[in-house]
CHARMM internal coordinates of N, CA and C (Angstrom, degrees):
IC EDIT
DIST 1 N 1 CA 1.4738
DIST 1 CA 1 C 1.4953
ANGL 1 N 1 CA 1 C 106.47
DIST 1 C 2 N 1.3486
ANGL 1 CA 1 C 2 N 116.86
DIHE 1 N 1 CA 1 C 2 N 146.86
DIST 2 N 2 CA 1.4413
ANGL 1 C 2 N 2 CA 123.93
DIHE 1 CA 1 C 2 N 2 CA 177.81
DIST 2 CA 2 C 1.5093
ANGL 2 N 2 CA 2 C 108.28
DIHE 1 C 2 N 2 CA 2 C -122.43
DIST 2 C 3 N 1.3655
ANGL 2 CA 2 C 3 N 115.30
DIHE 2 N 2 CA 2 C 3 N 165.15
DIST 3 N 3 CA 1.4726
ANGL 2 C 3 N 3 CA 120.30
DIHE 2 CA 2 C 3 N 3 CA 176.40
DIST 3 CA 3 C 1.4947
ANGL 3 N 3 CA 3 C 113.06
DIHE 2 C 3 N 3 CA 3 C -140.26
DIST 3 C 4 N 1.3080
ANGL 3 CA 3 C 4 N 113.84
DIHE 3 N 3 CA 3 C 4 N 158.03
DIST 4 N 4 CA 1.4768
ANGL 3 C 4 N 4 CA 119.59
DIHE 3 CA 3 C 4 N 4 CA 175.43
DIST 4 CA 4 C 1.5820
ANGL 4 N 4 CA 4 C 105.57
DIHE 3 C 4 N 4 CA 4 C -133.52
DIST 4 C 5 N 1.2820
ANGL 4 CA 4 C 5 N 114.04
DIHE 4 N 4 CA 4 C 5 N 133.59
DIST 5 N 5 CA 1.4604
ANGL 4 C 5 N 5 CA 121.48
DIHE 4 CA 4 C 5 N 5 CA -179.52
DIST 5 CA 5 C 1.5336
ANGL 5 N 5 CA 5 C 104.67
DIHE 4 C 5 N 5 CA 5 C -118.22
DIST 5 C 6 N 1.3529
ANGL 5 CA 5 C 6 N 115.32
DIHE 5 N 5 CA 5 C 6 N 115.87
DIST 6 N 6 CA 1.4681
ANGL 5 C 6 N 6 CA 118.90
DIHE 5 CA 5 C 6 N 6 CA -175.68
DIST 6 CA 6 C 1.5584
ANGL 6 N 6 CA 6 C 112.45
DIHE 5 C 6 N 6 CA 6 C -61.80
DIST 6 C 7 N 1.3197
ANGL 6 CA 6 C 7 N 116.87
DIHE 6 N 6 CA 6 C 7 N -31.08
DIST 7 N 7 CA 1.4511
ANGL 6 C 7 N 7 CA 121.69
DIHE 6 CA 6 C 7 N 7 CA 176.48
DIST 7 CA 7 C 1.5249
ANGL 7 N 7 CA 7 C 114.87
DIHE 6 C 7 N 7 CA 7 C -51.06
DIST 7 C 8 N 1.3283
ANGL 7 CA 7 C 8 N 115.88
DIHE 7 N 7 CA 7 C 8 N -23.27
DIST 8 N 8 CA 1.4998
ANGL 7 C 8 N 8 CA 119.88
DIHE 7 CA 7 C 8 N 8 CA -179.20
DIST 8 CA 8 C 1.5559
ANGL 8 N 8 CA 8 C 107.69
DIHE 7 C 8 N 8 CA 8 C -71.00
DIST 8 C 9 N 1.2880
ANGL 8 CA 8 C 9 N 117.14
DIHE 8 N 8 CA 8 C 9 N -20.12
DIST 9 N 9 CA 1.4622
ANGL 8 C 9 N 9 CA 120.93
DIHE 8 CA 8 C 9 N 9 CA -179.39
DIST 9 CA 9 C 1.5161
ANGL 9 N 9 CA 9 C 113.52
DIHE 8 C 9 N 9 CA 9 C -115.28
DIST 9 C 10 N 1.3350
ANGL 9 CA 9 C 10 N 116.62
DIHE 9 N 9 CA 9 C 10 N -37.32
DIST 10 N 10 CA 1.4491
ANGL 9 C 10 N 10 CA 123.29
DIHE 9 CA 9 C 10 N 10 CA 176.52
DIST 10 CA 10 C 1.4901
ANGL 10 N 10 CA 10 C 108.38
DIHE 9 C 10 N 10 CA 10 C -115.09
DIST 10 C 11 N 1.2778
ANGL 10 CA 10 C 11 N 118.70
DIHE 10 N 10 CA 10 C 11 N 99.90
DIST 11 N 11 CA 1.4794
ANGL 10 C 11 N 11 CA 119.73
DIHE 10 CA 10 C 11 N 11 CA -178.25
DIST 11 CA 11 C 1.5029
ANGL 11 N 11 CA 11 C 112.58
DIHE 10 C 11 N 11 CA 11 C -56.71
DIST 11 C 12 N 1.2984
ANGL 11 CA 11 C 12 N 115.23
DIHE 11 N 11 CA 11 C 12 N 136.45
DIST 12 N 12 CA 1.4871
ANGL 11 C 12 N 12 CA 121.81
DIHE 11 CA 11 C 12 N 12 CA 179.35
DIST 12 CA 12 C 1.5251
ANGL 12 N 12 CA 12 C 114.69
DIHE 11 C 12 N 12 CA 12 C 91.57
DIST 12 C 13 N 1.3571
ANGL 12 CA 12 C 13 N 116.72
DIHE 12 N 12 CA 12 C 13 N -12.20
DIST 13 N 13 CA 1.4175
ANGL 12 C 13 N 13 CA 119.70
DIHE 12 CA 12 C 13 N 13 CA 178.26
DIST 13 CA 13 C 1.4951
ANGL 13 N 13 CA 13 C 110.49
DIHE 12 C 13 N 13 CA 13 C -84.80
DIST 13 C 14 N 1.3289
ANGL 13 CA 13 C 14 N 116.66
DIHE 13 N 13 CA 13 C 14 N 129.53
DIST 14 N 14 CA 1.4602
ANGL 13 C 14 N 14 CA 122.37
DIHE 13 CA 13 C 14 N 14 CA -173.46
DIST 14 CA 14 C 1.5589
ANGL 14 N 14 CA 14 C 112.17
DIHE 13 C 14 N 14 CA 14 C -101.02
DIST 14 C 15 N 1.2825
ANGL 14 CA 14 C 15 N 116.83
DIHE 14 N 14 CA 14 C 15 N 1.10
DIST 15 N 15 CA 1.4986
ANGL 14 C 15 N 15 CA 121.87
DIHE 14 CA 14 C 15 N 15 CA -177.17
DIST 15 CA 15 C 1.5541
ANGL 15 N 15 CA 15 C 108.00
DIHE 14 C 15 N 15 CA 15 C -66.09
DIST 15 C 16 N 1.3279
ANGL 15 CA 15 C 16 N 114.98
DIHE 15 N 15 CA 15 C 16 N 141.48
DIST 16 N 16 CA 1.4362
ANGL 15 C 16 N 16 CA 119.90
DIHE 15 CA 15 C 16 N 16 CA 176.00
DIST 16 CA 16 C 1.5313
ANGL 16 N 16 CA 16 C 107.76
DIHE 15 C 16 N 16 CA 16 C -152.51
DIST 16 C 17 N 1.3271
ANGL 16 CA 16 C 17 N 115.17
DIHE 16 N 16 CA 16 C 17 N 156.58
DIST 17 N 17 CA 1.4417
ANGL 16 C 17 N 17 CA 121.36
DIHE 16 CA 16 C 17 N 17 CA -179.80
DIST 17 CA 17 C 1.5490
ANGL 17 N 17 CA 17 C 110.55
DIHE 16 C 17 N 17 CA 17 C -144.17
DIST 17 C 18 N 1.3111
ANGL 17 CA 17 C 18 N 116.19
DIHE 17 N 17 CA 17 C 18 N 158.42
DIST 18 N 18 CA 1.4284
ANGL 17 C 18 N 18 CA 121.95
DIHE 17 CA 17 C 18 N 18 CA 177.26
DIST 18 CA 18 C 1.5250
ANGL 18 N 18 CA 18 C 112.57
DIHE 17 C 18 N 18 CA 18 C -129.84
DIST 18 C 19 N 1.2731
ANGL 18 CA 18 C 19 N 119.15
DIHE 18 N 18 CA 18 C 19 N 144.30
DIST 19 N 19 CA 1.4903
ANGL 18 C 19 N 19 CA 122.41
DIHE 18 CA 18 C 19 N 19 CA -179.62
DIST 19 CA 19 C 1.4727
ANGL 19 N 19 CA 19 C 109.76
DIHE 18 C 19 N 19 CA 19 C -157.06
DIST 19 C 20 N 1.2822
ANGL 19 CA 19 C 20 N 116.83
DIHE 19 N 19 CA 19 C 20 N 164.22
DIST 20 N 20 CA 1.5271
ANGL 19 C 20 N 20 CA 121.28
DIHE 19 CA 19 C 20 N 20 CA 178.62
DIST 20 CA 20 C 1.4895
ANGL 20 N 20 CA 20 C 111.36
DIHE 19 C 20 N 20 CA 20 C -77.18
DIST 20 C 21 N 1.2964
ANGL 20 CA 20 C 21 N 118.60
DIHE 20 N 20 CA 20 C 21 N -26.82
DIST 21 N 21 CA 1.4528
ANGL 20 C 21 N 21 CA 121.59
DIHE 20 CA 20 C 21 N 21 CA -176.30
DIST 21 CA 21 C 1.5300
ANGL 21 N 21 CA 21 C 117.61
DIHE 20 C 21 N 21 CA 21 C -121.56
DIST 21 C 22 N 1.2817
ANGL 21 CA 21 C 22 N 117.90
DIHE 21 N 21 CA 21 C 22 N 153.89
DIST 22 N 22 CA 1.4734
ANGL 21 C 22 N 22 CA 118.53
DIHE 21 CA 21 C 22 N 22 CA 176.76
DIST 22 CA 22 C 1.5430
ANGL 22 N 22 CA 22 C 109.67
DIHE 21 C 22 N 22 CA 22 C -64.00
DIST 22 C 23 N 1.3374
ANGL 22 CA 22 C 23 N 115.72
DIHE 22 N 22 CA 22 C 23 N -40.53
DIST 23 N 23 CA 1.4678
ANGL 22 C 23 N 23 CA 120.21
DIHE 22 CA 22 C 23 N 23 CA -178.11
DIST 23 CA 23 C 1.4928
ANGL 23 N 23 CA 23 C 111.15
DIHE 22 C 23 N 23 CA 23 C -58.21
DIST 23 C 24 N 1.2977
ANGL 23 CA 23 C 24 N 120.23
DIHE 23 N 23 CA 23 C 24 N -43.75
DIST 24 N 24 CA 1.4935
ANGL 23 C 24 N 24 CA 125.14
DIHE 23 CA 23 C 24 N 24 CA 178.43
DIST 24 CA 24 C 1.5023
ANGL 24 N 24 CA 24 C 109.26
DIHE 23 C 24 N 24 CA 24 C -63.03
DIST 24 C 25 N 1.3669
ANGL 24 CA 24 C 25 N 117.51
DIHE 24 N 24 CA 24 C 25 N -42.26
DIST 25 N 25 CA 1.4726
ANGL 24 C 25 N 25 CA 121.64
DIHE 24 CA 24 C 25 N 25 CA -179.34
DIST 25 CA 25 C 1.5591
ANGL 25 N 25 CA 25 C 109.53
DIHE 24 C 25 N 25 CA 25 C -63.86
DIST 25 C 26 N 1.3697
ANGL 25 CA 25 C 26 N 114.86
DIHE 25 N 25 CA 25 C 26 N -46.85
DIST 26 N 26 CA 1.4831
ANGL 25 C 26 N 26 CA 116.97
DIHE 25 CA 25 C 26 N 26 CA 179.37
DIST 26 CA 26 C 1.4889
ANGL 26 N 26 CA 26 C 113.02
DIHE 25 C 26 N 26 CA 26 C -61.22
DIST 26 C 27 N 1.3319
ANGL 26 CA 26 C 27 N 117.94
DIHE 26 N 26 CA 26 C 27 N -39.75
DIST 27 N 27 CA 1.4419
ANGL 26 C 27 N 27 CA 121.16
DIHE 26 CA 26 C 27 N 27 CA 178.11
DIST 27 CA 27 C 1.5423
ANGL 27 N 27 CA 27 C 111.28
DIHE 26 C 27 N 27 CA 27 C -62.53
DIST 27 C 28 N 1.3072
ANGL 27 CA 27 C 28 N 116.99
DIHE 27 N 27 CA 27 C 28 N -47.18
DIST 28 N 28 CA 1.5020
ANGL 27 C 28 N 28 CA 121.38
DIHE 27 CA 27 C 28 N 28 CA 176.35
DIST 28 CA 28 C 1.5188
ANGL 28 N 28 CA 28 C 113.64
DIHE 27 C 28 N 28 CA 28 C -60.84
DIST 28 C 29 N 1.3594
ANGL 28 CA 28 C 29 N 114.37
DIHE 28 N 28 CA 28 C 29 N -42.55
DIST 29 N 29 CA 1.4859
ANGL 28 C 29 N 29 CA 118.91
DIHE 28 CA 28 C 29 N 29 CA 178.73
DIST 29 CA 29 C 1.4807
ANGL 29 N 29 CA 29 C 112.33
DIHE 28 C 29 N 29 CA 29 C -65.75
DIST 29 C 30 N 1.3096
ANGL 29 CA 29 C 30 N 118.72
DIHE 29 N 29 CA 29 C 30 N -40.85
DIST 30 N 30 CA 1.4505
ANGL 29 C 30 N 30 CA 122.58
DIHE 29 CA 29 C 30 N 30 CA 178.51
DIST 30 CA 30 C 1.5037
ANGL 30 N 30 CA 30 C 109.27
DIHE 29 C 30 N 30 CA 30 C -63.19
DIST 30 C 31 N 1.3126
ANGL 30 CA 30 C 31 N 118.53
DIHE 30 N 30 CA 30 C 31 N -44.09
DIST 31 N 31 CA 1.4775
ANGL 30 C 31 N 31 CA 120.02
DIHE 30 CA 30 C 31 N 31 CA -179.94
DIST 31 CA 31 C 1.5393
ANGL 31 N 31 CA 31 C 108.73
DIHE 30 C 31 N 31 CA 31 C -63.67
DIST 31 C 32 N 1.3467
ANGL 31 CA 31 C 32 N 117.34
DIHE 31 N 31 CA 31 C 32 N -43.52
DIST 32 N 32 CA 1.4558
ANGL 31 C 32 N 32 CA 121.24
DIHE 31 CA 31 C 32 N 32 CA 177.50
DIST 32 CA 32 C 1.5767
ANGL 32 N 32 CA 32 C 111.67
DIHE 31 C 32 N 32 CA 32 C -56.09
DIST 32 C 33 N 1.3473
ANGL 32 CA 32 C 33 N 113.70
DIHE 32 N 32 CA 32 C 33 N -44.44
DIST 33 N 33 CA 1.4708
ANGL 32 C 33 N 33 CA 118.12
DIHE 32 CA 32 C 33 N 33 CA -177.43
DIST 33 CA 33 C 1.5580
ANGL 33 N 33 CA 33 C 108.88
DIHE 32 C 33 N 33 CA 33 C -62.10
DIST 33 C 34 N 1.2619
ANGL 33 CA 33 C 34 N 116.45
DIHE 33 N 33 CA 33 C 34 N -37.82
DIST 34 N 34 CA 1.4629
ANGL 33 C 34 N 34 CA 122.79
DIHE 33 CA 33 C 34 N 34 CA -179.68
DIST 34 CA 34 C 1.5519
ANGL 34 N 34 CA 34 C 109.29
DIHE 33 C 34 N 34 CA 34 C -64.36
DIST 34 C 35 N 1.3442
ANGL 34 CA 34 C 35 N 112.41
DIHE 34 N 34 CA 34 C 35 N -53.79
DIST 35 N 35 CA 1.5064
ANGL 34 C 35 N 35 CA 116.83
DIHE 34 CA 34 C 35 N 35 CA -172.07
DIST 35 CA 35 C 1.5699
ANGL 35 N 35 CA 35 C 111.91
DIHE 34 C 35 N 35 CA 35 C -76.53
DIST 35 C 36 N 1.3061
ANGL 35 CA 35 C 36 N 117.68
DIHE 35 N 35 CA 35 C 36 N -42.86
DIST 36 N 36 CA 1.4505
ANGL 35 C 36 N 36 CA 119.44
DIHE 35 CA 35 C 36 N 36 CA -170.78
DIST 36 CA 36 C 1.5091
ANGL 36 N 36 CA 36 C 113.02
DIHE 35 C 36 N 36 CA 36 C -92.69
DIST 36 C 37 N 1.3332
ANGL 36 CA 36 C 37 N 118.97
DIHE 36 N 36 CA 36 C 37 N -22.93
DIST 37 N 37 CA 1.4195
ANGL 36 C 37 N 37 CA 119.22
DIHE 36 CA 36 C 37 N 37 CA -170.43
DIST 37 CA 37 C 1.5572
ANGL 37 N 37 CA 37 C 108.93
DIHE 36 C 37 N 37 CA 37 C -125.51
DIST 37 C 38 N 1.3196
ANGL 37 CA 37 C 38 N 116.14
DIHE 37 N 37 CA 37 C 38 N 5.36
DIST 38 N 38 CA 1.5222
ANGL 37 C 38 N 38 CA 119.55
DIHE 37 CA 37 C 38 N 38 CA 172.23
DIST 38 CA 38 C 1.4985
ANGL 38 N 38 CA 38 C 114.77
DIHE 37 C 38 N 38 CA 38 C 71.45
DIST 38 C 39 N 1.3073
ANGL 38 CA 38 C 39 N 119.33
DIHE 38 N 38 CA 38 C 39 N 17.68
DIST 39 N 39 CA 1.4891
ANGL 38 C 39 N 39 CA 121.04
DIHE 38 CA 38 C 39 N 39 CA -179.87
DIST 39 CA 39 C 1.5131
ANGL 39 N 39 CA 39 C 107.76
DIHE 38 C 39 N 39 CA 39 C -72.54
DIST 39 C 40 N 1.3665
ANGL 39 CA 39 C 40 N 114.34
DIHE 39 N 39 CA 39 C 40 N 119.30
DIST 40 N 40 CA 1.4521
ANGL 39 C 40 N 40 CA 117.40
DIHE 39 CA 39 C 40 N 40 CA 178.42
DIST 40 CA 40 C 1.5042
ANGL 40 N 40 CA 40 C 111.79
DIHE 39 C 40 N 40 CA 40 C -98.41
DIST 40 C 41 N 1.3319
ANGL 40 CA 40 C 41 N 115.30
DIHE 40 N 40 CA 40 C 41 N -28.29
DIST 41 N 41 CA 1.4768
ANGL 40 C 41 N 41 CA 119.06
DIHE 40 CA 40 C 41 N 41 CA 175.04
DIST 41 CA 41 C 1.5044
ANGL 41 N 41 CA 41 C 110.09
DIHE 40 C 41 N 41 CA 41 C -113.30
DIST 41 C 42 N 1.2515
ANGL 41 CA 41 C 42 N 116.63
DIHE 41 N 41 CA 41 C 42 N 121.70
DIST 42 N 42 CA 1.4926
ANGL 41 C 42 N 42 CA 122.94
DIHE 41 CA 41 C 42 N 42 CA -179.16
DIST 42 CA 42 C 1.5650
ANGL 42 N 42 CA 42 C 105.12
DIHE 41 C 42 N 42 CA 42 C -95.95
DIST 42 C 43 N 1.2778
ANGL 42 CA 42 C 43 N 117.12
DIHE 42 N 42 CA 42 C 43 N 100.27
DIST 43 N 43 CA 1.4597
ANGL 42 C 43 N 43 CA 120.41
DIHE 42 CA 42 C 43 N 43 CA -178.11
DIST 43 CA 43 C 1.5837
ANGL 43 N 43 CA 43 C 107.79
DIHE 42 C 43 N 43 CA 43 C -86.17
DIST 43 C 44 N 1.3076
ANGL 43 CA 43 C 44 N 112.14
DIHE 43 N 43 CA 43 C 44 N 157.92
DIST 44 N 44 CA 1.5078
ANGL 43 C 44 N 44 CA 119.85
DIHE 43 CA 43 C 44 N 44 CA 179.93
DIST 44 CA 44 C 1.5442
ANGL 44 N 44 CA 44 C 110.29
DIHE 43 C 44 N 44 CA 44 C -56.20
DIST 44 C 45 N 1.3590
ANGL 44 CA 44 C 45 N 115.88
DIHE 44 N 44 CA 44 C 45 N -35.50
DIST 45 N 45 CA 1.4752
ANGL 44 C 45 N 45 CA 117.96
DIHE 44 CA 44 C 45 N 45 CA -176.92
DIST 45 CA 45 C 1.5605
ANGL 45 N 45 CA 45 C 108.34
DIHE 44 C 45 N 45 CA 45 C -64.57
DIST 45 C 46 N 1.3385
ANGL 45 CA 45 C 46 N 118.02
DIHE 45 N 45 CA 45 C 46 N -35.61
DIST 46 N 46 CA 1.4302
ANGL 45 C 46 N 46 CA 119.54
DIHE 45 CA 45 C 46 N 46 CA 177.29
DIST 46 CA 46 C 1.5495
ANGL 46 N 46 CA 46 C 112.39
DIHE 45 C 46 N 46 CA 46 C -66.61
DIST 46 C 47 N 1.2806
ANGL 46 CA 46 C 47 N 114.87
DIHE 46 N 46 CA 46 C 47 N -44.63
DIST 47 N 47 CA 1.4607
ANGL 46 C 47 N 47 CA 123.40
DIHE 46 CA 46 C 47 N 47 CA 176.74
DIST 47 CA 47 C 1.5728
ANGL 47 N 47 CA 47 C 110.12
DIHE 46 C 47 N 47 CA 47 C -57.02
DIST 47 C 48 N 1.3058
ANGL 47 CA 47 C 48 N 116.03
DIHE 47 N 47 CA 47 C 48 N -44.00
DIST 48 N 48 CA 1.4195
ANGL 47 C 48 N 48 CA 119.74
DIHE 47 CA 47 C 48 N 48 CA 175.91
DIST 48 CA 48 C 1.5455
ANGL 48 N 48 CA 48 C 114.90
DIHE 47 C 48 N 48 CA 48 C -62.15
DIST 48 C 49 N 1.3577
ANGL 48 CA 48 C 49 N 113.24
DIHE 48 N 48 CA 48 C 49 N -39.91
DIST 49 N 49 CA 1.4682
ANGL 48 C 49 N 49 CA 117.84
DIHE 48 CA 48 C 49 N 49 CA 179.78
DIST 49 CA 49 C 1.5350
ANGL 49 N 49 CA 49 C 108.17
DIHE 48 C 49 N 49 CA 49 C -66.55
DIST 49 C 50 N 1.3666
ANGL 49 CA 49 C 50 N 118.40
DIHE 49 N 49 CA 49 C 50 N -38.21
DIST 50 N 50 CA 1.4117
ANGL 49 C 50 N 50 CA 122.63
DIHE 49 CA 49 C 50 N 50 CA 178.99
DIST 50 CA 50 C 1.5259
ANGL 50 N 50 CA 50 C 110.42
DIHE 49 C 50 N 50 CA 50 C -61.14
DIST 50 C 51 N 1.3342
ANGL 50 CA 50 C 51 N 117.00
DIHE 50 N 50 CA 50 C 51 N -46.69
DIST 51 N 51 CA 1.4609
ANGL 50 C 51 N 51 CA 124.68
DIHE 50 CA 50 C 51 N 51 CA -177.08
DIST 51 CA 51 C 1.5550
ANGL 51 N 51 CA 51 C 107.15
DIHE 50 C 51 N 51 CA 51 C -63.99
DIST 51 C 52 N 1.2845
ANGL 51 CA 51 C 52 N 118.27
DIHE 51 N 51 CA 51 C 52 N -39.62
DIST 52 N 52 CA 1.4688
ANGL 51 C 52 N 52 CA 118.59
DIHE 51 CA 51 C 52 N 52 CA -179.98
DIST 52 CA 52 C 1.5244
ANGL 52 N 52 CA 52 C 113.10
DIHE 51 C 52 N 52 CA 52 C -70.39
DIST 52 C 53 N 1.3163
ANGL 52 CA 52 C 53 N 117.33
DIHE 52 N 52 CA 52 C 53 N -24.22
DIST 53 N 53 CA 1.4731
ANGL 52 C 53 N 53 CA 121.95
DIHE 52 CA 52 C 53 N 53 CA 178.41
DIST 53 CA 53 C 1.5517
ANGL 53 N 53 CA 53 C 113.60
DIHE 52 C 53 N 53 CA 53 C -85.44
DIST 53 C 54 N 1.3009
ANGL 53 CA 53 C 54 N 117.16
DIHE 53 N 53 CA 53 C 54 N -6.51
DIST 54 N 54 CA 1.5010
ANGL 53 C 54 N 54 CA 120.72
DIHE 53 CA 53 C 54 N 54 CA 177.12
DIST 54 CA 54 C 1.5413
ANGL 54 N 54 CA 54 C 108.23
DIHE 53 C 54 N 54 CA 54 C -68.85
DIST 54 C 55 N 1.3255
ANGL 54 CA 54 C 55 N 113.57
DIHE 54 N 54 CA 54 C 55 N 134.46
DIST 55 N 55 CA 1.4685
ANGL 54 C 55 N 55 CA 118.86
DIHE 54 CA 54 C 55 N 55 CA 176.55
DIST 55 CA 55 C 1.4724
ANGL 55 N 55 CA 55 C 112.43
DIHE 54 C 55 N 55 CA 55 C -135.32
DIST 55 C 56 N 1.3203
ANGL 55 CA 55 C 56 N 117.41
DIHE 55 N 55 CA 55 C 56 N 158.09
DIST 56 N 56 CA 1.4516
ANGL 55 C 56 N 56 CA 121.91
DIHE 55 CA 55 C 56 N 56 CA 174.17
DIST 56 CA 56 C 1.5430
ANGL 56 N 56 CA 56 C 105.82
DIHE 55 C 56 N 56 CA 56 C -67.42
DIST 56 C 57 N 1.3614
ANGL 56 CA 56 C 57 N 113.81
DIHE 56 N 56 CA 56 C 57 N 139.39
DIST 57 N 57 CA 1.4426
ANGL 56 C 57 N 57 CA 120.42
DIHE 56 CA 56 C 57 N 57 CA 177.72
DIST 57 CA 57 C 1.5083
ANGL 57 N 57 CA 57 C 110.32
DIHE 56 C 57 N 57 CA 57 C -92.58
DIST 57 C 58 N 1.3395
ANGL 57 CA 57 C 58 N 114.76
DIHE 57 N 57 CA 57 C 58 N 85.94
DIST 58 N 58 CA 1.4843
ANGL 57 C 58 N 58 CA 120.30
DIHE 57 CA 57 C 58 N 58 CA -175.65
DIST 58 CA 58 C 1.5456
ANGL 58 N 58 CA 58 C 111.57
DIHE 57 C 58 N 58 CA 58 C -61.05
DIST 58 C 59 N 1.3681
ANGL 58 CA 58 C 59 N 117.97
DIHE 58 N 58 CA 58 C 59 N -34.27
DIST 59 N 59 CA 1.4724
ANGL 58 C 59 N 59 CA 116.11
DIHE 58 CA 58 C 59 N 59 CA -179.02
DIST 59 CA 59 C 1.5463
ANGL 59 N 59 CA 59 C 111.13
DIHE 58 C 59 N 59 CA 59 C -65.47
DIST 59 C 60 N 1.2993
ANGL 59 CA 59 C 60 N 118.21
DIHE 59 N 59 CA 59 C 60 N -38.53
DIST 60 N 60 CA 1.4860
ANGL 59 C 60 N 60 CA 121.64
DIHE 59 CA 59 C 60 N 60 CA 177.35
DIST 60 CA 60 C 1.5674
ANGL 60 N 60 CA 60 C 111.20
DIHE 59 C 60 N 60 CA 60 C -65.05
DIST 60 C 61 N 1.2987
ANGL 60 CA 60 C 61 N 113.48
DIHE 60 N 60 CA 60 C 61 N -36.93
DIST 61 N 61 CA 1.5059
ANGL 60 C 61 N 61 CA 117.71
DIHE 60 CA 60 C 61 N 61 CA 178.70
DIST 61 CA 61 C 1.5349
ANGL 61 N 61 CA 61 C 108.66
DIHE 60 C 61 N 61 CA 61 C -67.34
DIST 61 C 62 N 1.2924
ANGL 61 CA 61 C 62 N 119.05
DIHE 61 N 61 CA 61 C 62 N -43.24
DIST 62 N 62 CA 1.4581
ANGL 61 C 62 N 62 CA 122.40
DIHE 61 CA 61 C 62 N 62 CA -179.16
DIST 62 CA 62 C 1.5180
ANGL 62 N 62 CA 62 C 109.34
DIHE 61 C 62 N 62 CA 62 C -65.25
DIST 62 C 63 N 1.3376
ANGL 62 CA 62 C 63 N 119.68
DIHE 62 N 62 CA 62 C 63 N -41.50
DIST 63 N 63 CA 1.4504
ANGL 62 C 63 N 63 CA 121.49
DIHE 62 CA 62 C 63 N 63 CA 178.46
DIST 63 CA 63 C 1.4990
ANGL 63 N 63 CA 63 C 110.88
DIHE 62 C 63 N 63 CA 63 C -61.75
DIST 63 C 64 N 1.3155
ANGL 63 CA 63 C 64 N 117.66
DIHE 63 N 63 CA 63 C 64 N -38.82
DIST 64 N 64 CA 1.4742
ANGL 63 C 64 N 64 CA 120.86
DIHE 63 CA 63 C 64 N 64 CA -178.85
DIST 64 CA 64 C 1.4844
ANGL 64 N 64 CA 64 C 112.03
DIHE 63 C 64 N 64 CA 64 C -68.85
DIST 64 C 65 N 1.3493
ANGL 64 CA 64 C 65 N 114.86
DIHE 64 N 64 CA 64 C 65 N -31.98
DIST 65 N 65 CA 1.4602
ANGL 64 C 65 N 65 CA 117.70
DIHE 64 CA 64 C 65 N 65 CA -176.82
DIST 65 CA 65 C 1.5654
ANGL 65 N 65 CA 65 C 111.02
DIHE 64 C 65 N 65 CA 65 C -79.95
DIST 65 C 66 N 1.3058
ANGL 65 CA 65 C 66 N 117.65
DIHE 65 N 65 CA 65 C 66 N -19.25
DIST 66 N 66 CA 1.4395
ANGL 65 C 66 N 66 CA 118.65
DIHE 65 CA 65 C 66 N 66 CA -176.39
DIST 66 CA 66 C 1.4937
ANGL 66 N 66 CA 66 C 116.22
DIHE 65 C 66 N 66 CA 66 C -75.29
END
COOR INIT
IC SEED 1 N 1 CA 1 C
IC BUILD
């Protein structure tokens, strides 16, 4: 499982999401950027920043192993 925390890109935003694939995370993050932050044009540079901020969700992995 992987996670994306919007605060890595937009300081002060506490929104986060988890998904099995990077593609799902990027899609969710882009939709969040549109709705919550008023982004009307999603540039490739923003998508790259989102991809860079994606991390493995260690907490979910530990819970699954327990």
